[in-house]
C-alpha positions in Angstrom: 3.2 -26.4 -39.0 0.6 -28.9 -37.9 -1.8 -28.2 -34.6 0.1 -30.3 -32.3 1.3 -29.3 -29.1 5.1 -28.8 -28.7 7.3 -29.2 -25.7 10.7 -27.8 -25.2 10.9 -25.5 -28.2 13.8 -23.0 -28.2 13.2 -19.8 -30.0 15.3 -19.5 -33.0 17.0 -22.8 -32.5 14.9 -24.7 -35.2 13.0 -23.9 -38.2 9.2 -24.0 -38.0 9.1 -24.4 -41.8 9.2 -28.3 -41.4 8.3 -30.8 -38.7 11.7 -32.5 -38.5 13.0 -32.9 -35.2 9.7 -31.9 -33.5 8.5 -34.3 -31.0 4.8 -33.6 -29.9 3.8 -33.6 -26.4 2.1 -37.0 -25.1 -1.8 -36.7 -24.9 -4.7 -38.8 -24.1 -8.1 -38.5 -25.3 -10.9 -38.8 -22.8 -14.4 -39.4 -23.4 -17.3 -37.9 -21.6 -21.0 -38.7 -21.7 -24.0 -36.5 -20.8 -27.2 -37.8 -19.2 -29.0 -37.8 -22.7 -26.4 -39.8 -24.5 -24.3 -36.8 -26.0 -20.5 -37.7 -26.0 -17.8 -35.5 -25.6 -14.2 -36.2 -26.3 -11.5 -33.9 -24.8 -7.7 -34.2 -25.4 -5.4 -33.8 -22.2 -1.8 -33.8 -21.4 -0.7 -37.3 -20.2 0.4 -35.7 -17.0 -3.1 -33.7 -16.5 -5.4 -34.5 -13.8 -8.5 -35.6 -15.3 -11.6 -33.8 -14.0 -14.7 -36.0 -13.4 -17.3 -33.7 -14.9 -16.8 -31.5 -18.1 -19.4 -28.8 -19.7 -20.2 -29.7 -23.3 -20.5 -27.2 -25.9 -23.9 -27.3 -25.4 -23.7 -26.4 -21.7 -24.8 -29.7 -20.4 -22.7 -31.5 -17.6 -20.9 -34.4 -19.1 -19.6 -37.2 -16.7 -16.4 -39.1 -17.4 -17.1 -42.5 -18.8 -16.0 -45.5 -16.7 -15.1 -42.9 -13.9 -16.9 -42.3 -10.4 -19.7 -39.6 -10.2 -18.5 -36.8 -8.1 -20.5 -36.3 -4.6 -21.2 -33.0 -3.4 -20.1 -33.8 0.2 -18.6 -30.3 0.5 -22.0 -28.6 -0.1 -23.8 -27.1 2.9 -27.5 -27.3 3.2 -28.8 -23.8 2.7 -29.9 -22.1 5.8 -32.7 -19.7 5.8 -33.5 -16.7 8.0 -36.2 -19.0 9.5 -33.5 -21.9 10.3 -31.3 -19.2 12.0 -34.2 -17.9 13.9 -35.2 -21.4 15.2 -31.5 -21.9 16.2 -31.8 -19.0 18.8 -35.5 -19.1 19.6 -38.3 -21.9 20.3 -41.7 -21.7 19.0 -43.4 -20.4 22.1 -40.8 -17.7 22.6 -41.5 -16.4 19.1 -45.3 -16.4 19.5 -44.9 -14.4 22.7 -42.5 -11.8 21.0 -45.1 -11.6 18.2 -47.9 -11.0 20.5 -45.8 -8.2 22.3 -45.1 -6.5 19.3 -48.5 -6.6 18.0 -49.8 -5.1 21.1 -47.3 -2.4 21.0 -48.2 -1.7 17.4 -51.9 -1.6 18.2 -51.4 0.8 21.1 -49.4 3.3 19.0 -52.2 3.2 16.2 -55.0 3.5 18.8 -53.5 6.5 20.5 
């Protein structure tokens, strides 16, 4: 039997020896292209939602030809420890805390 997708097959109801009476599922071929020009062709069901980005066999990101490029609007900016610290304290407060801790550390080592 061919490598086409089948829809609505009943087990034992039809012979799989011939393709008589077999109706392949409707499909569409979609083209993606990488930044370096590599073309990627993927076959989807005609009812499938087509993703805007596809990973090629070489591991590169390929974008849908004649499609909109996805935007990363959902991505949050990475917050570092320093950013979170500045949300709670001002620079003068941090300098004062540092001076207090250094004084405490020096007094313990000196004693």
